[in-house]
C-alpha positions in Angstrom: 48.7 -145.8 92.2 49.1 -143.8 95.5 47.3 -140.3 97.3 48.6 -137.7 95.0 49.5 -135.9 98.1 51.5 -138.8 99.1 55.4 -137.8 99.8 57.8 -140.4 98.3 61.1 -139.9 100.5 64.4 -141.2 99.6 66.6 -141.4 102.7 70.8 -141.4 102.6 71.5 -142.0 106.0 74.9 -140.4 106.9 76.7 -142.3 110.0 78.9 -139.9 112.2 78.3 -136.8 111.0 75.1 -136.1 111.8 74.4 -138.1 114.6 73.3 -141.8 115.2 71.1 -142.2 111.3 68.5 -144.3 113.5 67.6 -141.5 115.4 67.8 -138.6 112.5 65.2 -140.7 110.9 63.4 -141.3 113.8 63.4 -137.5 114.0 62.3 -137.0 110.9 59.6 -139.4 111.5 57.9 -137.9 114.6 58.1 -134.4 112.5 56.3 -135.7 109.6 53.3 -137.0 111.8 53.1 -134.1 113.7 52.6 -132.6 110.1 49.7 -135.2 109.1 52.0 -135.7 106.3 51.1 -139.0 104.6 54.6 -140.4 103.2 56.8 -143.9 101.7 60.4 -143.6 102.9 63.2 -145.5 100.5 66.6 -145.8 102.0 69.5 -146.1 99.3 71.6 -148.8 99.2 74.7 -146.9 98.1 75.6 -143.4 96.9 74.2 -144.5 93.2 71.0 -145.7 94.0 69.4 -142.5 94.4 68.5 -142.4 90.3 67.0 -145.9 90.4 65.0 -145.1 93.6 63.6 -141.6 92.3 62.9 -143.6 89.2 60.4 -146.0 90.7 59.1 -143.4 93.2 57.9 -141.5 90.2 56.5 -144.9 88.2 54.2 -145.5 91.4 52.5 -142.6 90.9 54.7 -140.0 93.5 54.7 -136.3 92.3 56.4 -134.8 95.6 60.0 -136.6 96.1 62.1 -135.3 99.2 65.4 -136.6 99.6 67.0 -137.0 102.5 70.6 -136.4 102.5 73.1 -134.1 100.5 74.4 -132.4 97.4 75.2 -135.6 95.6 71.7 -137.0 96.4 69.8 -133.9 95.3 72.5 -134.4 91.7 71.4 -137.5 91.3 67.6 -137.2 91.7 68.3 -134.0 89.3 69.5 -136.5 86.9 66.8 -138.6 87.0 64.3 -135.8 86.8 66.4 -134.4 83.8 66.0 -137.7 81.7 62.3 -137.4 82.0 60.0 -135.6 79.1 58.9 -132.4 80.4 55.6 -133.1 80.8 56.4 -135.6 83.1 58.9 -133.9 85.1 56.7 -130.8 85.4 53.9 -133.1 87.5 56.9 -133.6 90.3 57.9 -131.3 92.8 61.6 -132.0 94.4 62.3 -131.0 98.3 65.2 -132.1 100.3 66.0 -132.6 104.0 69.5 -132.0 104.4 71.1 -134.8 105.8 74.4 -135.1 103.9 78.4 -134.6 104.1 77.9 -131.5 101.7 74.2 -129.3 102.0 75.3 -126.3 100.1 71.7 -125.7 98.0 69.6 -126.5 100.6 71.6 -123.7 102.8 71.5 -121.5 99.7 67.9 -121.6 100.6 68.2 -121.4 104.4 67.5 -124.9 105.0 69.6 -126.4 108.3 70.4 -129.4 108.9 70.2 -129.1 112.6 66.2 -127.9 112.0 64.2 -130.6 111.0 61.3 -129.7 112.2 61.3 -126.4 110.8 62.4 -127.9 107.3 59.9 -130.2 107.4 57.2 -127.5 108.4 58.0 -125.2 104.8 57.8 -127.9 103.0 54.5 -129.1 104.1 53.6 -125.6 102.6 54.3 -126.9 99.2 55.6 -123.7 98.0 57.2 -124.4 94.6 59.5 -122.7 92.7 60.9 -123.9 89.4 64.7 -123.3 88.9 67.4 -123.4 87.0 69.4 -126.4 86.0 73.2 -126.1 84.7 74.7 -129.0 82.5 77.7 -130.0 81.5 78.3 -132.2 77.9 81.9 -133.6 77.2 83.2 -136.9 75.7 85.1 -139.5 77.7 88.0 -141.1 76.9 86.1 -144.2 74.9 84.6 -141.0 73.1 81.2 -141.5 74.0 79.0 -138.3 74.5 78.3 -137.5 78.1 76.2 -135.4 79.7 75.8 -134.3 83.3 73.3 -131.6 85.2 74.0 -129.7 88.6 72.8 -127.6 90.7 75.8 -125.8 92.6 78.6 -126.1 90.5 81.3 -127.1 88.2 85.0 -126.8 89.1 87.7 -127.8 86.6 91.4 -127.5 88.7 92.6 -127.3 92.4 89.4 -126.3 93.6 87.9 -129.9 92.0 90.6 -131.3 94.5 89.8 -129.4 97.6 85.9 -130.2 97.0 86.8 -133.9 97.4 88.9 -133.5 100.1 86.4 -131.3 101.8 83.5 -133.8 101.6 86.2 -136.5 103.2 87.2 -134.6 106.0 83.3 -133.7 106.9 83.7 -136.6 108.5 85.9 -135.9 111.1 84.9 -132.3 111.5 80.8 -131.4 112.2 82.1 -127.8 111.1 81.5 -127.0 107.1 84.2 -124.2 107.5 86.8 -126.3 109.3 86.5 -128.8 107.1 86.9 -126.3 103.7 89.8 -124.6 105.9 91.7 -128.1 106.6 91.1 -129.0 102.8 92.9 -125.8 101.7 95.5 -126.3 103.9 96.0 -129.5 103.3 96.6 -127.9 99.1 98.2 -124.6 100.2 101.7 -125.4 98.8 101.0 -127.3 96.3 100.4 -124.3 93.6 99.2 -126.2 91.1 98.0 -124.7 87.9 96.3 -126.2 84.6 96.5 -124.6 81.1 92.8 -123.8 80.4 91.2 -122.5 76.7 87.8 -120.8 77.2 85.1 -119.2 75.5 83.2 -117.2 77.3 80.5 -114.6 75.7 83.3 -112.6 73.2 86.0 -113.3 74.9 88.4 -115.9 74.2 91.2 -116.8 77.5 94.3 -119.6 76.5 95.8 -119.6 80.1 97.2 -121.6 82.7 95.1 -120.8 85.6 94.3 -122.8 89.2 90.5 -123.0 89.1 87.5 -122.4 87.6 84.1 -122.8 89.0 81.1 -122.3 86.7 78.1 -121.7 89.0 74.5 -122.1 89.4 74.2 -121.4 92.5 76.6 -120.0 95.3 79.0 -122.5 94.3 80.2 -123.4 97.2 81.7 -119.8 97.9 83.3 -119.5 94.6 80.3 -117.6 92.7 78.5 -115.8 95.4 75.9 -113.9 93.5 74.7 -116.5 91.2 71.0 -117.8 91.6 69.5 -120.7 90.5 66.4 -119.1 88.9 68.2 -115.8 86.2 69.1 -118.1 83.3 72.7 -117.5 83.7 75.3 -119.2 84.9 77.9 -117.3 87.3 82.2 -117.6 86.1 84.9 -117.3 88.3 88.5 -117.6 86.9 91.5 -118.2 89.1 94.7 -117.5 87.6 97.4 -118.3 89.8 98.5 -116.5 92.8 101.0 -116.1 94.7 101.2 -118.2 98.5 100.2 -114.9 100.2 97.2 -113.9 97.8 96.0 -117.5 98.2 95.9 -116.9 102.4 93.8 -114.1 101.4 91.5 -115.3 99.0 90.5 -118.1 101.5 90.1 -115.3 103.9 87.8 -113.8 101.6 85.8 -116.6 100.1 84.6 -117.4 103.6 83.5 -114.0 103.8 81.7 -114.3 100.5 83.6 -111.5 99.2 86.3 -114.2 97.1 85.0 -111.7 93.7 86.9 -108.3 95.1 90.5 -111.1 94.8 92.8 -109.3 92.3 93.5 -113.4 90.9 89.7 -113.8 90.0 88.2 -112.8 87.2 84.6 -113.2 87.3 81.8 -113.3 84.3 78.1 -114.4 83.8 76.8 -116.4 80.8 74.4 -118.6 79.6 77.0 -121.0 78.2 80.6 -121.5 77.6 83.2 -123.4 76.2 86.3 -125.2 78.0 88.7 -127.6 77.1 91.2 -128.6 79.8 94.6 -130.9 80.1 93.6 -134.8 80.9 95.1 -134.9 84.2 92.7 -132.0 85.1 90.5 -132.8 87.7 86.8 -131.6 87.4 83.7 -132.0 90.1 80.1 -132.0 89.3 77.9 -130.6 92.6 81.3 -131.8 94.6 81.6 -135.2 93.4 85.1 -136.0 91.4 84.9 -137.0 87.7 86.5 -140.9 87.0 88.1 -139.1 84.5 88.6 -135.3 82.9 86.2 -134.7 79.5 88.5 -135.2 76.3 88.4 -132.2 74.2 85.8 -129.1 74.9 82.7 -129.0 77.0 79.9 -127.1 76.9 78.4 -126.0 79.8 75.3 -124.2 79.4 71.9 -123.5 82.1 68.3 -125.0 81.7 66.1 -122.4 82.4 63.2 -123.0 84.9 63.1 -126.9 84.3 62.7 -128.3 88.0 60.1 -127.5 90.5 61.7 -127.4 93.5 59.9 -126.9 97.4 61.3 -123.7 98.8 60.9 -121.8 102.5 57.9 -120.3 102.9 
């Protein structure tokens, strides 16, 4: 068994976006050593290897798991932890050194990918907060029951496609805002909407809707008031706006004021049910599901189930 205070680090290199991946790791290594932190590093071979590596580290006795990656890698780590028994999971502390295409959950807490030294110093103080995790349960086309946990949000509709484009355009632009604006511009005139059935609290909605965001945290700006520690999900339902209203909405989104837009209906709830058409795009923490859920999707929040390392 390893020392109790030794970190297990899962490194997810991203070439071309945040600089040379070898130099990024060397910089992190210098910071870890300067703060006298004991650690072992394993490197992910592909986007789907994170869950396996986290499970391996836990099985080998590591109690502090650090993801040196982005939102998708964090999502995979959380889904691995949520498969564990509560008692086992409660012994694990999860942290992040942002190094991904999207780092919105890290940014929510104030971590910055350009400030590795500061991030390592904060993590080294081992300040732990129990956080909420969202969960979507659904059936796929094979009628299999599926479950996926999320830190940021689940998107149904047009914004799910935008988030996928944003992920790809971040390889071209260092600026998060520029990549988001370009992604929105590419879809600006599609004006796509989807027939959706929602049951939120006591209200039932059946209408053609452009997008729905269910946020456990800020939801990439669509649920700006959501926080992962109040036991609730924030929901933004966006009806089909006119073209000029879309431009206004993008401006308000970038300013963190999307809830003031006339086409947005905000809700707060502990759970909801949502049904969409088969061709509706759905993303979980910015990653598209392979196929839209069949029938009802049930989304809820699991309260205070993961120990997360937060800034000092």
